[in-house]
C-alpha positions as CSV (number, residue, x, y, z in Angstrom):
1,M,0.0,0.0,0.0
2,G,1.3,3.4,-0.9
3,Y,1.1,5.2,2.4
4,R,3.0,5.2,5.7
5,S,0.2,6.0,8.1
6,F,-3.6,6.3,8.0
7,E,-3.2,10.1,8.7
8,E,-1.9,10.4,5.2
9,L,-5.1,9.0,3.6
10,E,-7.3,11.7,2.1
11,V,-10.4,9.8,2.9
12,W,-9.5,9.6,6.6
13,K,-8.9,13.4,6.6
14,L,-12.3,14.0,5.0
15,G,-14.0,11.6,7.4
16,C,-12.5,13.5,10.4
17,S,-13.5,16.8,8.9
18,L,-17.1,15.5,8.3
19,A,-17.3,14.3,11.9
20,V,-16.4,17.7,13.2
21,R,-19.0,19.3,10.9
22,V,-21.6,16.9,12.2
23,Y,-20.8,17.8,15.8
24,E,-20.9,21.5,15.0
25,T,-24.2,21.2,13.1
26,L,-25.8,19.3,16.0
27,K,-24.3,21.2,18.9
28,D,-27.7,22.8,19.8
29,C,-29.8,19.8,18.8
30,R,-32.2,18.8,21.6
31,D,-33.1,15.5,20.0
32,Y,-30.5,13.6,21.9
33,G,-31.2,10.2,20.4
34,M,-30.8,11.5,16.9
35,K,-27.7,13.6,17.9
36,D,-26.1,10.6,19.5
37,Q,-26.8,8.3,16.6
38,M,-25.5,10.7,14.0
39,T,-22.3,11.7,15.9
40,R,-21.5,8.0,16.5
41,S,-22.0,7.2,12.8
42,A,-19.8,10.2,11.8
43,V,-17.0,9.3,14.2
44,S,-17.2,5.6,13.1
45,I,-16.1,6.4,9.5
46,S,-12.6,7.7,10.2
47,S,-12.2,5.5,13.3
48,N,-12.7,2.4,11.2
49,I,-10.4,3.6,8.5
50,A,-7.7,4.1,11.2
51,E,-8.3,0.8,12.9
52,G,-8.2,-1.2,9.7
53,A,-5.0,0.5,8.6
54,E,-3.3,-0.4,11.8
55,R,-4.2,-4.1,11.6
56,D,-1.2,-4.9,9.4
57,S,-3.3,-7.1,7.1
58,K,-4.8,-6.2,3.7
59,Q,-7.8,-8.5,4.4
60,E,-8.5,-6.8,7.8
61,F,-8.0,-3.3,6.3
62,I,-10.5,-4.1,3.6
63,R,-13.0,-5.4,6.2
64,F,-12.7,-2.2,8.2
65,L,-13.0,-0.1,5.1
66,H,-16.3,-1.9,4.4
67,I,-17.5,-1.0,7.9
68,A,-16.5,2.6,7.4
69,K,-18.5,2.6,4.1
70,G,-21.5,1.2,6.0
71,S,-21.2,3.9,8.6
72,S,-21.2,6.5,5.8
73,A,-24.4,5.0,4.4
74,E,-25.9,4.9,7.9
75,L,-25.1,8.6,8.4
76,R,-26.5,9.5,5.0
77,T,-29.8,7.8,5.9
78,Q,-29.8,9.7,9.2
79,M,-29.2,13.0,7.3
80,Y,-32.4,12.4,5.3
81,I,-34.4,11.6,8.4
82,A,-32.9,14.6,10.4
83,H,-33.9,16.9,7.5
84,Q,-37.4,15.5,7.3
85,I,-38.0,16.0,11.1
86,G,-36.5,19.5,11.1
87,V,-33.3,18.8,12.9
88,I,-31.1,20.1,10.0
89,N,-32.0,22.4,7.2
90,N,-32.1,21.5,3.5
91,D,-28.7,23.2,2.6
92,V,-26.8,21.4,5.4
93,Q,-28.5,18.1,4.5
94,K,-27.5,18.4,0.9
95,E,-24.0,19.5,1.6
96,L,-23.2,16.8,4.1
97,T,-24.9,14.1,2.0
98,E,-22.8,15.0,-1.0
99,E,-19.7,14.9,1.2
100,L,-20.8,11.4,2.4
101,K,-21.3,10.2,-1.1
102,K,-17.8,11.4,-2.0
103,I,-16.3,9.6,1.1
104,S,-18.2,6.4,0.1
105,A,-16.9,6.6,-3.4
106,M,-13.3,7.1,-2.1
107,L,-13.7,4.1,0.2
108,H,-14.9,2.0,-2.7
109,A,-11.9,3.0,-4.8
110,L,-9.5,2.3,-1.9
111,I,-11.0,-1.1,-1.4
112,K,-10.7,-1.9,-5.1
113,S,-7.0,-0.7,-5.1
114,I,-6.1,-3.0,-2.1
115,K,-8.0,-6.1,-3.2
116,P,-5.9,-8.7,-4.9
117,N,-6.9,-9.2,-8.5
118,A,-9.1,-6.1,-8.4
């Protein structure tokens, strides 16, 4: 793999940045269940990228990248719901959803680049 540390991975950086944005967006949210679920999903993306990268196994790294990709889809779903129930506005939902789609596509590409015979 062509990196020395997960901190060098652009998708990890984007995941961290997105998690910060989610926390900032929801800082005044009084729907604590939704807030908790969304922040956990957001943190899970970059956390799983990091954990997988540190496993020293391509197979394990791929497994954790799939988990990160799943967390991205989970958070996208929560974005749609949060918008529909008035927790976040339309512009924020669209912006963060597009960012999540980008992260998901980057994870997919990274998985393909690591898989043998991809």
